[in-house]
C-alpha positions, 0 to 999 in steps of 0.5 A, spaced: 035 405 483 031 411 480 037 414 477 036 410 470 037 414 464 032 413 458 032 409 452 038 404 451 043 408 455 039 406 462 043 403 467 045 396 466 050 394 471 046 391 476 042 385 474 036 386 478 035 393 475 034 390 468 031 383 470 025 382 466 023 385 459 018 389 456 015 384 450 014 389 445 019 390 439 022 383 439 019 381 432 022 388 430 029 387 432 029 380 429 026 382 423 031 388 422 037 382 424 034 377 419 029 380 414 022 383 415 018 376 413 019 369 412 021 369 405 029 368 404 032 375 404 035 377 397 042 378 396 045 383 391 049 380 386 056 383 388 055 379 395 057 372 395 053 368 400 055 361 401 050 356 400 049 349 402 052 343 398 048 340 393 043 335 397 044 327 396 039 324 392 033 321 396 033 314 397 027 311 392 025 307 398 024 311 405 028 308 410 024 304 416 023 308 423 028 306 428 028 307 435 032 313 438 039 312 440 041 313 448 044 320 449 052 319 449 057 324 452 060 328 454 057 333 450 063 337 448 060 344 446 065 350 444 061 357 446 063 364 447 063 367 454 057 370 458 052 366 453 049 361 458 045 362 465 050 362 471 049 362 479 054 363 485 061 363 484 062 363 476 057 369 476 062 373 480 068 370 477 065 372 470 067 365 468 063 358 467 065 353 472 062 346 472 055 345 475 054 353 475 049 353 469 042 351 471 040 350 464 046 345 463 045 342 470 037 341 468 039 338 461 044 333 465 039 331 469 034 330 464 038 326 459 043 323 464 049 325 460 055 330 462 056 336 458 063 339 457 061 346 456 067 350 454 068 358 453 073 357 448 071 362 443 073 369 443 073 371 436 070 367 430 076 366 426 081 365 431 076 359 433 076 357 426 083 356 426 083 351 431 078 346 428 080 348 420 086 343 420 081 337 422 075 339 418 080 340 412 082 333 413 075 330 414 077 328 421 073 330 428 074 336 431 073 334 438 067 338 438 059 336 438 056 343 438 059 350 436 056 357 436 058 362 431 056 368 427 052 368 421 057 369 416 062 363 419 056 359 419 054 360 412 062 358 410 062 352 414 056 349 411 057 351 404 064 347 405 060 341 407 063 341 414 057 341 418 052 335 420 045 335 417 040 336 423 035 330 424 029 335 424 025 329 428 030 330 434 029 338 434 021 338 434 022 345 439 026 348 434 022 346 428 016 349 432 019 355 436 024 358 431 021 365 430 019 367 423 024 372 421 030 368 422 028 362 418 029 361 410 036 364 410 039 363 403 045 360 406 041 355 410 034 356 407 031 349 411 034 350 417 038 343 415 044 345 418 043 350 424 039 354 429 040 361 431 042 361 439 042 369 440 042 375 436 045 382 439 048 389 437 055 391 437 056 398 440 060 402 445 061 400 453 064 404 458 065 405 465 063 411 468 067 412 474 073 411 471 072 416 465 069 421 471 076 419 475 080 421 469 076 427 467 073 424 460 066 425 458 061 419 457 061 417 450 055 418 446 058 417 439 063 413 435 067 420 434 067 420 442 070 413 443 075 415 438 077 421 442 079 417 448 086 415 449 088 410 444 091 405 450 085 406 454 080 403 449 079 397 445 076 395 439 074 388 437 078 382 433 071 381 429 073 385 423 066 386 421 064 389 427 070 394 428 070 396 420 063 396 420 062 401 426 068 404 423 064 406 416 059 409 420 064 413 424 066 416 417 059 417 415 059 412 410 054 406 409 055 400 412 051 396 407 055 390 404 052 391 397 055 398 396 062 398 401 068 399 396 075 398 397 076 405 398 071 405 404 075 400 407 082 403 406 079 410 409 077 406 415 084 403 416 087 410 415 082 413 420 084 407 426 091 406 424 094 412 428 090 409 434 093 402 433 100 405 433 099 409 440 096 403 443 089 401 441 088 393 442 083 389 438 080 383 443 074 379 444 070 378 450 077 379 454 074 386 454 070 384 460 076 382 464 079 389 462 073 393 464 073 389 471 081 391 472 080 398 470 085 397 464 079 399 459 075 405 460 071 404 454 070 399 448 067 397 442 062 391 446 057 386 444 050 389 447 049 383 453 055 382 456 056 388 460 049 387 463 050 380 465 057 381 467 059 388 469 058 393 475 053 398 476 058 403 473 058 399 466 054 402 461 052 400 454 050 405 449 047 405 441 052 410 438 048 416 435 051 413 428 048 406 429 050 399 431 052 393 428 047 387 428 048 379 428 046 372 430 050 367 433 048 360 431 049 353 434 052 347 429 054 340 429 061 339 426 062 333 421 064 327 425 061 329 432 062 323 436 055 325 440 051 328 434 044 326 437 046 329 444 047 335 441 040 335 437 037 334 444 041 340 447 038 344 441 031 342 442 032 343 450 034 350 449 028 351 444 023 350 450 020 357 451 021 356 459 029 354 458 030 360 453 027 365 457 031 363 463 037 364 458 035 370 455 033 373 462 041 372 464 045 373 458 041 379 455 041 378 448 035 377 443 032 370 444 030 366 437 025 362 440 017 364 440 014 364 446 019 367 450 015 373 451 010 370 456 015 365 459 019 371 461 013 374 464 012 368 468 019 368 470 019 375 472 012 378 474 015 385 475 018 385 468 020 392 465 022 395 459 029 392 457 032 396 451 038 390 450 032 385 449 027 390 446 031 396 442 026 402 441 024 404 435 030 409 434 035 404 435 032 399 430 032 405 425 040 405 426 041 398 425 046 395 420 048 388 418 054 387 415 056 380 414 057 378 407 062 381 402 065 379 395 071 376 395 075 382 393 072 386 399 073 380 404 081 379 402 082 387 403 078 387 409 083 381 412 089 385 409 087 391 412 085 388 419 092 384 419 096 391 418 092 394 424 092 388 429 098 384 427 096 377 428 090 379 432 
């Protein structure tokens, strides 16, 4: 266990090795993700950041207080894989099973309501395709809570497809949301969303597989590109794949300066690899690594730490990393809206949030998690996935919102590379 490397390249395969975390640098990472202050981040005019629909007129007379309803269920929550604390067989299988999450079981016990938690999301857009027809028709989606990334959360909110959160039902969220994640221009008052976790997109690889095949461990995006195309995967999240593609070419991953020519250059750089077997996947890369089908890949920062083996590593490539925040929202017409709000509030209890963060190895948005993790794991040591060092923070890029022209070009070029994805 002493063979760990320094920085974010330290060994992350065994959960016990990374258990706990240093408590410095948390705010810096969140500030890098979402702006450096609690003021709304400004956006260049060339970027279209969707904003909430106009507020309904306030009633002239405030409604009288009404008793809280009883929780109803089952709460149906569409989630990404590897995004909740698990125990037992589920942790071994890399898959949530009913009864396997201590957090969800504690919620069920406290509120006497069932939770139908499903790992249904592998990519933002493919999940959106499954619920868009209902949203357009004004019909319930069948989900009470969903978890999606900033850019999609903003779009859903702007179209009036998300329920407004009753803030009186989420006092933990109101009190404990970290300041750098507040006041986003697409939902400045947290009326429709609360952040779930923040993370980075970089390179994952299996050291044993690479060694067996005589390949060096990748340190840069250029190194990843140099591996056999049919043994690597890129992400079906276009913003991750094209964002890292820009960095690999030495271009800025700044939405305000990205041009159509920049996107075409990334496409042309990746196209020969796609023609030779490069695949575009979501969290399926976890199973690909387990089956030794994939040697290296673009991956999200927490996954291999919580689900990988001792030979699986995640690094921040020398050219830089993409950063993002996933958020929980309640789709219009949700059958169990109040229960969804209770779940949001439950997960913003610092003790609960610490248990989740200490398992999934993503950055929690909850104030008080630092002290809670100290109590949870007295042997807490530096964890660069939760608390990236300064040199990694300096290489972070948030590539979320674009002009309509850039968005369309991105969609078209990705479709040419990956087909239907």
